[in-house]
N, C-alpha and C positions, 0 to 999 in steps of 0.2 A: 796458015791455020792461022787464025786469030788470038790473041792471048785474051782471056778473061781477067781484069783487074778487079782488084782487091780496095772495097771503099777506105777512102784515107781515115787517119784516125780523127781528122777533125768531124767528118762528118758521122761518124761515128762515139758522140757526144754523150749519151747518158735515156735515160727513159723521159717516153715522150711524154706533155702535158695527158692525155687518157692514160697511160699506163701507168700514173700516179694517181688518177681520179682514183682508175681502179683499184689501187694498194688501198688508198685511202676508205674506200668505202668498205672493201674485205677486213680491215683489221677496223673499223668502226665497225661491222656487222659481232664478229666476234668478242670485243669488249665489252656491247651489248648484252651478247649475250649469255655471256660469262657472268657478269654484274646481274643480272638476273636470277639465273640458275644455282650458281654457285653457294649463296644464301643459303638455299632450300638444301643442301647436302651437309652445311657446316651445322645449321638446328638439326637435322636429321641425326649426324653424328654425336652431337652433344648428349640428347637425349637416349639415346642408345650407352652411349658411354656412361651417364648415371645408373641406366638402368644395368648392364654392364660390373660395375661397382658393386651396386645392391648384393647381386645375386654371387658375385666372387667373395665377397666379406661372408656372406652365410644371411645378412641383414634381412635377406625377402620372404625368406623361408618363414620368419616372424612377424613379419609386416604384413596390413591389408591392403588391399587394392586403394585407399585411400590414403593409408599413409605413403606407400609409394608415387602414388599421383602430386601429394603433396611436396615430397621431397625433391620430385622433377620440377616443381611449380618454379621452388624455391630457387632452384638450378636457373632457370630460364630466368627470372625475375633478375637476379645477380647480372646474367647475361644479355640483356634488355631484348629478347625475345617476348613477342606479346601474340603471335596470331599460330600458336600450337594450341589446337584444343586437347586438354587431356583426358577425355571422354576415349582416344585411341589409343587410353596403353588400356591393356586387361591382363587379367595375373589369373592362372589355375596353379593347382596343385597335382603337383602325380609324386608317388612315394617319399613325400615329406618335400618335396625340392617345389619351388616356386619356377614356376615357365612363365615368363613375363612376353607379351606380344603387343608391339608398339605395328599399329596398319592405318594409314590413312593415306589421303593424296591433298597435295599441294596444287593449286593451280595461279601462275602467273602470268597475268598480260605480258608478250614479249613488246608486239608490236601494232598498232590500232586494232585490230579484228583479230590476230594471231594470238596463244594463249600457250604455254607450255605447260603441258602434266605431269607431275612427275607423283608416282605409287612409288609406297613406302611400307614393306611388308617383314617385320623383322620380330624372328621366334629366337628367345633369349634364355638359355638353359643354365 
């Protein structure tokens, strides 16, 4: 019977050039996607956080929609967020409690003609 010899350690030197190229392309794709998409969620969490603080402190019950939008606008200006549409924030009142709805969608160009669309619809009570 013939014995099968395993490859020597010298022949198993590491990753091929093609393998390195594929790993580089994969890592760059994830980085590109992450750098485009993560800011959308950071901005949304910032707006949601401001509105949650207003509701938890009870201030929102005595504020108009314009006052709430102004408070969010000031926070966004401080954090250098420039492309948020304040009309996406609506307020309604039920049983002397303010309910803030933040509903909007953002579209970001990913690569060439591919876009990423993120839809946000958050209701805070």
